[in-house]
N, C-alpha and C positions, 0 to 999 in steps of 0.2 A: 517516543520510540524507545524501546527497551534496548540498552546497550549491554553487550556481553561483558561481564567482569572477569578479571583474572581468576582462573580456576583455583579453588583452595580445597581443603579437607573439611568436611563436616565431622567434627570430632565427637564421637559417641563414647568410645572406650579406648583410651590410649594404651591399655595393657594388653590388648589382643591384636596379634599381627594378622595381616590379610594374606590369603593364599588364592590368588586368582586362578591358578591352574585348576582348582576345583570346579570353576565355572565351566571349563571345557569339559570336564568329566560329567558334569550334570547334563550338558548339552548332548554328549554322546549317549547318555543313558536313555534319552528320549527317542533315539533312533531304533525303534523296535521293528518287528516284522511288518507293522503297518505302515512303515516309512512316515512316521509322524514327524514331519520337519516343517520349516518355514515355507517350504515350497508346496505344501499340501494344502490345496484350497478346499478340501472337504472336512476340515476341522469344525466340529460342532460348536455352538455357543458355550455348551457346558464344558467341552474340552478346553476351549480358549480361556474360559474363566479359571479352570483348574491350572492351566499352564501359567497364567499371569500370576495367580496366587502363589504357585510353588516357586516361580522365578523370583517373586517379591521376597517370599520367605528365605530363600537361599541367599539372595543378594544382601538382604538387610540383617540377617542373623548369622549365617554361617560364614559368608564370604566377606562382608563388609562391616565388621564391628566398627572399624574406622571407615566411614563411607567416603572413599577416595574418588572424588567426583572427577578428577583428572583421568583416572583410569576409566571411569564410567563414560566420560565424554568420548573417548576414542573408541570404545567397544559397543556403545549403546545401539548403534545402527545395525550391527551384524550379529552380536550374540543373542539378543532377545528373538530375532527372526529365526536364528538357527534352531532354537528350541520350540518354536511355534508361537511366540508372542510377536504379533505383527506391528504393534505400536506401543511404545513404552508408557504412553498415557493410560493404557489399559491397566497398568500396574498401580496407578495413583490411588484408586479406591482401597487398595489392599495395604497401602503404605503404613498408615497409622497403626495397623494391627501389631506390627512388629517393631515399633519404635519405643524408645524410652518415654516415660511419662512426660517429661518436660516438653519433648517435641511433639508427642501425641496431643497434649493439651493446647499446643500452639496451632495445630493444623486447622481447626474450625475458623480461625481468624483469617485465613488465606482466601481471598476473593475467588468466586467460582470461575471467572475468566482465567485466573492464574492456574487454577487446579486443572483447567482443560488442556494445558500445554505442559509436557514434561520438562522442557527447557526453562520455562518460566517458573514452574513449581520448584525445581531443584535450585534455580538461581535465588529464589525467594528464601529457601532454607539455608543456602549459603550465606546470604546477606545477614540472616539472623543468628546462625550458629556456627558459621565457618571461622577458621583461623586464617591469618594472613599467609599468602603464598610463601613469603620469605621464611616464616616460621615453619611451615610445612617442609620446606626444603632442608632446613636445618635438621629437622627430624629424620628426613630421608638420608641425609649424609651420615647421621649417627647410626641409622639402621645399616647403612653400607659398610661402615667401619666395624660394626659388630657382626657382620655376615662372614663367618669363618668356615673354611673347608673342614668338614667333619671327618672323623676317623672312618676309614673304608669308603669314603665318598669320592667318586671319580671326579676329575676335573671338569668333564662334560656336565655332570649333574650340578656341580658346584656353580659353573658358569650359568646354567639355566636358572638356578635359584637366585643368583645375583642380578639376572637380567631384568627382572620385574622391577626391582628398586631403581636400577639405572635408567630404565625407560621412563620412570616418573619424573626424573630430574630434567630441567630445562637443558637444551643443548648449550654447552659452554659453561654450565654452572661450576663444574670442576675443571681445573687446568689439566692438561695431559699428564703433567708430572705428578699431580695429586692423585689422579685416577690410578696411574701405574703404581705409585707407592701404596695406596690402600689395597690394590689387588694383589700385589706380591706379598704383602705382609699377612694377607688372609690365607695364603697357600700353606698347607701343612708340610710339604716336602721341601726341606732346606735346599736340597740340590736343584730342584726346579726353580726355586726362587733365585738362586745364584745364576743359573743359566739365563733366565729371563732378564735379569738386571744387566748382565754382561752383554747380552744380545742387544739390548736397548741402548746401552752406553756405546 
């Protein structure tokens, strides 16, 4: 019986950050006048193949230079369907086309039974190429500390930008005082920092 392992990151390129908001933009781009969505049962095989190919290309090239399986695990059931991919396993045949050579060369060694399941397929890749979850969490905390409010960026937009990183950290990974310290130090406006610290104290 296959046991689900702790979700880690399949490290492809540590120098390129992930912007998962683009995935939602991609999804919206498919809602054209023909209402081509996951609820459309009239999608042709050719259209389904195109969608799975484009979804794979987006996920593996533009969106997930670091293939964050934890993010994928929480969204895989809704986002592919939203843009017309009924089953993630439909993306498996396209997978190797957009992978680095090291991973692409490894794919033929994966048994057909494993390649027939997206869960087993990604778990196999994680076992081979993944980094430990505690190491991933250290990277995420570093990203969180480096996420600063930019000039002319509203607090609302800044919070939205930070939310993705925070959502990937396990509950309780940071103590409340650590989170507050990181957050207040990231704000540009000194007055706002002072007010927040005084309010919390």
